[in-house]
N, C-alpha and C positions, 0 to 999 in steps of 0.2 A: 537570498534565492531569487527574489523578484528582479534584481539587476542582472543576475546571471542568465535567467531564462525569462525574458519579457512576456507579459500576458498575451495570450492569443485566443482565449475563449471568452464567451460572455461571462460576466461575474457570477451568475447563479450556477452555471455549469462548472466553472472553476471551483466554486465552494463545494458543490456536490461531489466532484471527483476527489478533491482534497480530503473531505470527510470520509468518503468510502475507502480511499487509500489508507487512511489512518486505521480504520476498522480491519481491513484485510491484513495489513502489516502486523497489527497487534495479534491477530489470530495466527499469523505465520510464526512469530517469535515466541509467543506465550502458549500456544496450543488452544487457548480459550476462544470459542466461537467458530471453529473450523467447520462445523456442521452447516453454517449458513452458505458456504460455497463448496459443496461436495465435489463438483467437477474440477475445482482448482486444487484441492488438497488431497483427494483420495489416491491419485496415482503416486504421490510421494511416499517414501518409506516411513513407517512409524518411528517417531523419535521418543526417547525416554527422558531426555533432559531439555528443558527450554530456558529461555531468558526470564529473569525476574526484575523487579523494580523498573519496568519498561515505561517510557513515556515518549511521545512524539513531540519533538521540540519545535518543528515547523513543517508545514505541508503546503504545496501548491499543486494545482491541476493545470495541465497544458495539453496541446495537441501532441500526438505521438509522431515524432519526426521519422520514425522507422516503419510506419505503416498506418493503416486505418485506426481510428479510435483516439483515445486519450491516455495520458500517463499522469500518475501522481508522483511527484518528487518529494521525498521525505528526509528529514534529519531527525534522528532518534537517539535515545540513550537507554542503557540497561546493563544488567549484570548477566554475563554469559554463564553457561553451564559450569565453568570453572570458578565462578564467583567474582571475576574481575569486572568492575564497573567501568564503562566507557561511554562518553557522550560524543556528539558530533558525527555519529555514524550516518552514512547515506544509504538510501534505498529507493527503488522505484517499483511501482505496481502499474501494469498496463491493463486497460479496459477496452472492450468493444461494446457497442449497443447490440442487444439481441432481443428477439421476440417482438411481438406486436406492441408491447408496452414501451419498448425502447429502454429496457433496463440495462444499466452498465454491468458487464460481467468481467471479472478479472481473468487475465490470460497469462499463461507462463510463456 
C-alpha cells in the first residue's frame, strides 16, 4: 500500500489516522464499538448479521484527495454473514478534524 499511495502526512498523524481507521472499520463490520461514533453509525439501518473472525491486515493514513481531511486505507479479512472467509478486502474511512480539540471524526 505504501508504494501505491506514497506518504503525505507527518508520521504521527499517519499512525493516528491508520489506528482510528482500524477501530472504526472493525465497528462497521462487527457491530462492536459503534457507540463511540454515534453520528457515523446511527443513521444507518440496524443490521442483524455481522462479520466474524475479522482482522485488519494493513492500514495507512493519507490526505483525502477528494476533499478536506484524511483517509485511512485498509486491507482486511473476515467471514461474512454467510460464513465465507475472504482476505485482501479493501476499505476506506474518511475523517475530518472537528471541535476545538481537533479530534478526527469519521465521515460517510
